N, CA, C and O of each residue as an XYZ file, in Angstrom:
356
protein
N      18.766    155.222     70.936
C      18.413    155.869     72.636
C      18.101    157.069     72.976
O      18.663    157.951     72.326
N      17.303    157.429     73.877
C      17.201    159.163     73.842
C      18.024    159.269     75.560
O      17.896    158.707     76.647
N      19.061    160.567     74.832
C      20.277    160.637     75.900
C      19.347    161.213     76.576
O      19.811    160.924     77.679
N      17.967    162.069     76.936
C      17.056    162.819     77.585
C      17.220    161.350     78.804
O      17.861    161.333     79.854
N      16.552    160.454     78.302
C      16.592    159.114     79.614
C      17.712    158.779     80.354
O      17.818    158.375     81.512
N      18.666    159.051     79.351
C      20.218    158.293     79.985
C      20.535    159.278     81.281
O      20.843    158.961     82.429
N      20.416    160.120     80.898
C      20.871    161.645     81.758
C      20.515    162.284     82.474
O      21.133    163.209     83.001
N      18.412    161.631     82.852
C      18.099    161.995     83.473
C      18.612    163.069     84.543
O      19.830    163.038     84.719
N      18.044    163.823     85.138
C      18.414    165.012     86.474
C      20.020    165.650     86.244
O      20.704    166.135     87.146
N      20.442    165.511     84.741
C      22.021    166.071     84.969
C      21.526    168.058     84.231
O      20.835    168.487     83.307
N      22.203    168.541     85.096
C      22.018    169.678     83.879
C      23.171    170.281     83.625
O      24.152    170.149     84.357
N      23.156    171.029     82.515
C      24.285    171.856     81.854
C      24.693    170.321     80.977
O      25.837    169.911     81.172
N      24.093    169.772     80.354
C      25.086    168.622     79.371
C      26.373    169.108     78.496
O      26.030    170.051     77.783
N      27.734    168.768     78.326
C      28.577    168.997     76.778
C      28.816    167.331     76.862
O      28.857    166.570     77.829
N      28.950    167.117     75.475
C      29.270    165.698     75.089
C      30.167    165.654     74.121
O      30.426    166.679     73.491
N      30.741    164.544     73.864
C      31.318    163.997     72.890
C      31.123    163.072     72.630
O      30.294    162.627     73.424
N      31.568    161.881     71.421
C      31.244    161.078     71.088
C      32.490    159.914     70.957
O      33.195    160.447     70.100
N      33.162    158.635     71.315
C      34.105    157.838     71.229
C      33.787    156.849     69.877
O      32.742    156.391     69.414
N      35.017    156.766     69.534
C      35.269    155.876     68.591
C      34.212    154.697     68.708
O      33.865    154.265     67.608
N      33.777    154.243     69.523
C      32.944    152.676     69.751
C      31.518    153.364     69.457
O      30.550    152.858     68.889
N      31.647    154.590     69.971
C      29.984    155.290     70.091
C      29.440    155.499     71.448
O      28.283    155.807     71.733
N      30.792    155.216     72.529
C      30.223    155.626     74.074
C      30.053    157.049     73.604
O      30.689    157.548     72.675
N      29.041    157.719     74.405
C      28.642    158.750     74.641
C      29.383    159.618     75.774
O      29.030    159.204     76.878
N      30.135    160.501     75.851
C      31.435    160.972     76.983
C      30.250    162.580     77.619
O      29.750    163.427     76.879
N      30.158    162.517     78.793
C      28.796    163.311     79.370
C      29.519    164.282     80.281
O      29.824    163.913     81.415
N      29.869    165.740     79.771
C      30.625    166.458     81.296
C      29.357    166.875     82.001
O      28.569    167.382     81.204
N      28.994    166.835     83.003
C      28.058    167.122     84.138
C      28.493    168.311     85.117
O      29.022    168.344     86.228
N      27.988    169.370     84.119
C      28.704    170.739     85.426
C      28.362    170.471     86.755
O      29.253    170.173     87.551
N      26.991    170.546     87.165
C      26.409    170.189     88.265
C      26.545    169.082     88.824
O      26.374    169.036     90.042
N      26.734    168.421     88.422
C      26.486    166.658     88.738
C      29.080    166.491     88.935
O      29.608    165.450     89.327
N      29.823    167.635     88.575
C      31.066    166.963     89.372
C      31.360    165.944     88.487
O      32.472    165.526     88.811
N      30.934    165.318     87.520
C      31.541    163.998     86.794
C      31.695    163.946     85.167
O      30.925    164.540     84.412
N      33.003    163.004     84.657
C      32.506    162.750     83.621
C      32.433    161.631     83.452
O      33.248    160.789     83.830
N      31.293    161.426     82.768
C      30.270    160.135     82.625
C      30.592    159.440     81.192
O      31.250    160.167     80.448
N      30.179    157.905     80.565
C      29.823    157.743     79.999
C      28.359    156.817     79.386
O      27.986    155.952     80.177
N      27.658    156.916     78.275
C      26.597    156.229     78.354
C      27.094    155.125     76.798
O      27.563    155.591     75.759
N      26.948    154.341     76.939
C      27.437    153.081     75.940
C      26.329    153.128     75.141
O      25.483    153.967     75.450
N      26.070    152.248     73.937
C      25.227    152.421     73.119
C      24.057    151.317     73.832
O      24.551    150.611     74.712
N      23.090    151.169     73.652
C      22.117    150.108     73.966
C      21.732    150.098     75.116
O      20.653    149.519     75.247
N      22.365    150.689     76.448
C      22.448    151.023     77.479
C      21.942    152.036     78.245
O      22.240    153.052     77.617
N      21.259    152.407     79.389
C      20.317    153.957     79.651
C      20.676    154.259     80.502
O      19.815    155.006     80.966
N      21.569    154.193     81.229
C      22.145    154.584     82.274
C      23.523    155.134     82.050
O      24.253    154.618     81.205
N      24.001    156.397     82.938
C      25.533    156.455     82.674
C      25.779    156.042     83.453
O      25.004    155.721     84.354
N      27.677    155.774     83.422
C      28.530    155.426     83.970
C      28.900    156.351     84.727
O      28.218    157.354     84.513
N      29.973    156.563     85.845
C      31.110    157.848     85.761
C      32.235    157.191     85.484
O      32.442    156.035     85.853
N      32.999    157.856     84.845
C      34.232    157.658     83.911
C      35.429    158.314     84.943
O      36.517    157.751     85.066
N      35.075    159.625     85.696
C      36.102    160.202     86.775
C      35.387    161.666     86.807
O      34.832    162.372     85.965
N      35.674    161.770     88.199
C      35.302    163.018     88.901
C      35.793    164.049     88.177
O      36.863    163.954     87.576
N      34.767    165.546     88.167
C      35.376    166.557     87.649
C      34.865    167.379     87.940
O      33.903    167.813     87.306
N      35.445    168.046     89.309
C      34.607    169.580     90.078
C      34.004    170.562     88.991
O      34.866    170.619     88.114
N      33.195    171.165     88.721
C      32.249    172.233     87.937
C      32.930    171.812     86.308
O      33.696    172.593     85.743
N      32.631    170.840     85.856
C      32.718    170.723     84.559
C      32.227    170.873     82.994
O      31.232    170.322     82.521
N      33.241    171.836     82.212
C      31.801    172.490     81.311
C      32.368    171.812     80.171
O      31.596    172.306     79.350
N      33.331    170.849     79.273
C      33.752    170.654     78.456
C      34.008    169.229     78.371
O      34.066    168.671     79.467
N      34.137    168.670     77.588
C      34.427    167.267     77.183
C      34.595    166.684     75.582
O      33.845    166.428     74.640
N      35.910    166.641     75.851
C      36.264    165.921     74.047
C      37.057    164.472     74.162
O      37.434    163.903     75.187
N      37.211    163.986     72.541
C      37.966    162.520     72.834
C      39.079    162.949     71.700
O      38.852    163.608     70.685
N      40.121    162.502     72.056
C      40.654    162.454     70.687
C      42.327    161.177     71.089
O      42.816    161.111     72.217
N      42.800    160.457     70.021
C      44.032    159.228     70.259
C      43.606    158.886     71.370
O      44.598    158.804     72.094
N      42.401    158.551     72.128
C      42.581    157.638     73.108
C      42.602    158.195     74.475
O      42.751    157.638     75.563
N      42.445    159.247     74.202
C      42.548    160.302     75.439
C      40.826    160.709     75.757
O      39.927    160.735     74.916
N      40.702    161.048     77.457
C      39.600    161.904     77.048
C      39.870    163.313     77.531
O      40.355    163.258     78.660
N      39.764    164.306     77.183
C      39.797    165.808     78.079
C      38.545    166.139     78.303
O      37.566    165.657     77.734
N      38.553    167.396     79.567
C      38.002    167.818     80.117
C      38.257    169.458     80.581
O      39.463    169.694     80.652
N      37.733    170.172     80.780
C      37.727    171.390     80.987
C      36.472    171.367     82.848
O      35.273    171.322     83.123
N      37.789    171.433     83.574
C      36.993    171.788     84.862
C      36.911    173.131     85.706
O      37.695    173.958     85.242
N      36.375    173.487     86.535
C      36.967    174.249     87.723
C      36.259    175.657     87.147
O      36.825    176.728     87.365
N      35.163    175.615     86.500
C      34.979    176.904     85.766
C      34.280    177.424     86.297
O      34.173    178.545     85.800
N      33.268    177.212     87.601
C      32.988    178.597     88.913
C      32.994    178.087     89.713
O      32.790    176.884     89.877
N      33.321    179.178     90.689
C      33.673    178.777     92.032
C      32.692    178.862     92.887
O      31.571    178.488     92.543
N      32.985    179.499     94.486
C      31.681    179.728     95.512
C      31.026    180.725     94.945
O      31.618    181.446     94.142
N      29.559    180.960     95.297
C      28.997    181.429     95.051
C      28.347    182.116     93.668
O      27.586    183.065     93.480
N      28.807    181.468     93.078
C      28.611    181.544     91.012
C      30.015    182.866     90.395
O      29.962    183.675     89.469
N      31.085    182.579     91.354
C      31.850    183.329     90.841
C      33.183    182.511     90.080
O      33.630    181.484     90.591
N      33.786    183.107     88.755
C      34.338    182.571     88.038
C      35.367    181.620     88.755
O      35.909    182.024     89.783
N      35.611    180.571     88.333
C      36.586    179.192     88.975
C      37.932    179.195     88.300
O      37.829    179.674     87.171
N      39.085    178.849     88.581
C      40.161    178.753     88.017
C      40.394    178.185     87.179
O      41.585    178.040     86.902
N      39.184    177.461     86.195
C      39.982    176.775     85.500
C      41.003    175.734     85.258
O      42.116    175.971     85.729
N      40.812    174.445     84.508
C      41.861    173.818     84.256
C      41.308    172.379     83.104
O      40.243    171.777     82.966
N      42.345    172.309     82.607
C      42.212    171.174     81.904
C      42.796    170.146     82.314
O      43.857    170.236     82.933
N      42.126    168.799     82.005
C      42.777    167.188     82.858
C      42.285    166.224     81.678
O      41.488    166.465     80.771
N      43.069    164.952     81.996
C      42.880    164.249     80.896
C      43.598    162.600     81.688
O      44.379    162.359     82.608
N      42.822    161.802     80.736
C      42.452    160.614     81.187
C      42.252    159.558     79.609
O      41.540    159.643     78.609
N      43.652    158.289     80.254
C      43.322    157.482     79.019
C      41.983    156.719     79.002
O      41.633    156.138     80.029
N      41.199    156.686     77.879
C      39.750    156.189     78.052
C      39.864    154.247     77.130
O      40.478    153.661     76.238
N      38.916    154.041     78.049
C      38.940    152.740     78.215
C      37.474    152.526     78.717
O      36.982    152.802     79.811
N      36.790    151.827     77.353
C      35.276    151.526     77.137
C      34.786    150.704     78.732
O      35.312    149.606     78.917
N      33.926    151.163     79.707
C      33.660    150.733     80.158
C      32.680    149.848     80.581
O      32.382    149.632     81.756
N      32.070    149.223     79.371
C      31.170    148.514     78.583
C      31.336    146.832     79.356
O      30.675    145.887     78.925
């Protein structure tokens, strides 16, 4: 699979890979954390994450940094959010 075709239109991608092969994508200007499963060509939203700048996977949990930019490009008040991961296949 070509990541570029699955995540077309997304800007500023940061990604991690889950043990089952799913690609976890942080979309800074898309305000989402999405997944792309092996063999699929479309991303699915896992959860909303405003101004997401990073994503990591560890011990069944997805961690994402959010809120990295504010109004007019000013620095945001960043946070780390997490959720239990279940494949959306």
